[in-house]
N, C-alpha and C positions, 0 to 999 in steps of 0.2 A: 504493500500500500504506500502511495506517495506521501510526501510531507504535506502537500496541499490537501489531500483527501483526509489525512489524520487531523489536520487543523479544522477542516470543515466538520468532521465528526465530533471533535471536542466542542467546537463552537455551538453545535446543535444542542448539546446537553448543558451548556452554561446557563441559559435562562431557567432550566428546570432546577439546577443547583441553587440559583438565586432565589427562586420562588420557595423552594423547600426550606432554605435558611430563614427567609422572611416569615414563613408560616410557623416554623419552630420557635423563632424569637417572639412572635405575637402570642403563641400558645403559652410559652413560659411566663411572659408578663401577665397575661390574662388570668392564668391559674393562680399566680402569686397575688394579684389584686383581688381575685375572688375570695381567697382566704383572709385577706386583710379587711377590706371594706365592701366586698361584693362586686361582681361583674357579671352581667347577664349572659346566660348560656347561649341565647339566641345570637348575640353578637359574635361569640366564638364560632358557632356553627356557620354563620354567614361568611365570616372572613375565611375560614378553612375551605368552605365550598367555593368561594370566589377564587382562591389560590389554586385549588384543584382543577377548576374549570379552565383557567388560563394555562396551567401546566398541561392539561389534556390537549388543548388547542395547539400548543407549541411542541408537543411530542414529535419526534422525528417521523413516526409513521403517519400521523395526521398531517404533518407538513408536506410529506411526499404525496399524499392523496390530494391535498389542496393544490399542489403544483400540477397534478395530472388532470384534475377535474374542476372546472370553474364553479360548479354547484357546491363542491366540497370547500372550495376557497371561500364561498359566501358563508357557509356554516362556520368555518374558522373565523371569519370576520365578525360574525355576530357574537361568538363566544368571547373573542378578544376585546371587542369594542363596547359591548353592552352587558352581557350576562356576568362575566367574570368581574369586571370593575364594580358593578353594583354590589356584589357580595363583599368585596374588599371594603367599599365605602360604608356599608351597613355594619361592618365590624367596628367602626369608630376607632381606628388606630391612633389618630391624633389625640383624642381624649384619653386613651389608654396611656400614651406617652406622657401627657401632661399630669396624669395622676401617679405615675410610677417613677418618673425622673426626679432627681434631686431638685431642690427649689431653684438653684441657680441655672441648671440646665433647662428646667421648665420655663423659666423667665426668658431665656435665650430663644427657645422655641416659640414662645408667645410673641417676642419681638419680630421673629422671622415671619410669623403669620400676619403681622401688622405692616410688613414691608410694602412699599409702593407697588412692586411688581406683583405681589400676591393679591393686593387689592384690585389690580387691573385684571388679573387672570380669573378672579372669582366673580367678576361681573357676568351675569347670565348671558348677555349678548356675546361677550368674548368667548366664553365656554362653548356657546353654540357655534360660533365661527370656527373654532379649533376642531370641534368634533364633526359636525355636519359639513363644514367647509372642507375638512380633510377628506371626507367621503367624496365630495364633488371633485376635488383635485385628483383623487386616486383614479376615478373612472372616466373623467372628461379631459384629462391631459395625458401625456405619455408616461406618467408615473407608474401606472400598472404594468405597462410593457417593460419599463426599466427594472421594476421589482422582480420580474420573471427572469431577467438576464444577468442581474448584478446582485450577488448575495448581500452586499452592504446596504443597498437600497431596500432589499427584502427585509432585513433586520430593522432598519429605520422605520419602515411602514408598520411593522408589528409593534414596535415601541410606541409609535405615535397613536396607534389604535388603543392600546392599553392606557396610556397616560391621558389622552384626551377624553377617553371614555370615563376614566376615574374622575377627572376634573369635572366633567359635565354632571355625573351622578352626585358628586359632592356638592356642587353648586345648587342643584335642583332639590335633592332630598337627603343630603348627608347629615347624620346626627352630630358630626364634629363641628366645633365652633369655626366660624368664618367671619372675616372682617366685612362689615357692611352687608349683612345678609339681606337679600332682596325680599320683597313681600311674596306671600304665597301666590297672589294673583299674577305677579310678574313672572314667577317661576313656572306657573302653569302655562302662561302665554308662550314662554320660550320652549317648553316641552311640546306644546302644540305645533310650534314652528318646526321643531325637529321631526315630529311625526309627518308633517306635510313634505318636508324635504326628502326624508327617507322613502316615502310613498312615491314621490315623483321620480327619484333615481331608480327605484325598483321597476317602475313602469317603463322607463326609457331603456333600462337594461333588457327587460323582457322583449321589447320591440326592436332592440338593436339600433336605436336612434340617438345620434349625437355622441354616443359613448366612444371612447378610444380603447375598446376591448374587442379583440378578434378571436373569439372562441366559437366552438360549434353551437349552432342555434339552439339545439335541445338543451345544452348545458346552460346557456344564457337565460333561456326561459325558466328553467328550474331554479337558477340563482335568483332571478327576478321574483319568482313566487316566494322563495325562501326569505328574501329580504323584506318583501311586503308583509307577509303574515308573521314571520318570526320576529321582525322588527316591531310589529304592533304588540306582540306579546311582551317583549322586553320593555317597551315603553309603557305598557299598562302596569307592569310591575313597578316601574319607577314612579308612576303617578300614584299608585297605592302607597308606596313608601313615603312619598311627599305628604299625602293626606293623613297617614297615620302619625307621622312626625309632627304635623300641625296640630292634630287633635290631642296628642300627648304632651305637647310643649308646656313646661311649667311657666308660671307667671314670671319667674326669674330664672336665668340660665343656671344649669347645674354646675357648669364650670365656665366662667367667663375668661376671655382671653386677657392675659396680663397686659395692661396698658399704662399710659402715663398717669401719674397721680393727679387727682382733681385739684383745680386751681381755686383759691378762695374768691368769694364774690367781691366785686369792687367796693361794695358798701361796708364790708367787714374789714376791721383793722387787726393786725397781729396783736395777740395778747388780750383782745377784748371779745366778748361774746357778741352774737348778732342781735341780741335783744336791745331795744332802745333804753337808754339810761336817762337819769336826770342830770342836767348840767348844773 
């Protein structure tokens, strides 16, 4: 076996190793937190199922099938971009870190979540552009063709699917704290836009119109059907997660992001109470 072939084989298993390590780390922290102050079993199950889903989609056998059959590629796409990330997000990994890290480390993580770049990324429209916009770029530009011929582009596409899918799920329905969380109405509107975009792309793939994908017609039609109906199911799960998180939201957040200390009111002077006194 050549050095290139060995490198490709090792590279195929690196994402699985990373996912396994992440899942093991999450499980260890979650079990420790469960013994200390409690941590919901549902979150542990959700995170592990999400990691397992992504690992299954990235397994060498699944990857080879996706390379040979465009409908299998679409199944892999749905698992990587929608199903797996939703499970990871519902596991609330950021909240778990904030509760288990030492105070100084937790404050650094809180400052990172307040960073300007994170504030921009967590705007619903930006998350929509990165997730659904990436979908449009994949099938309506030469990106898909490049991903079938260049392993580096192939890996980057998979990474983008997972990261943008996790970002979108976090912004729409994630239980983790986020700076400047949009209203439920705004998040539902963005989710509705994502549904419309996915449905339109699915129909164009089915018809073979405008897309830069040159695969057998039968495979493209199967992929279009899978994106249309499978995407609806995944987005319905995301909508349910959003509505459940909205109904269960406490009056005050269980864990607020560490932020800057409150500033005194201009009418108050240091060393004096705010109550009016007698001159």
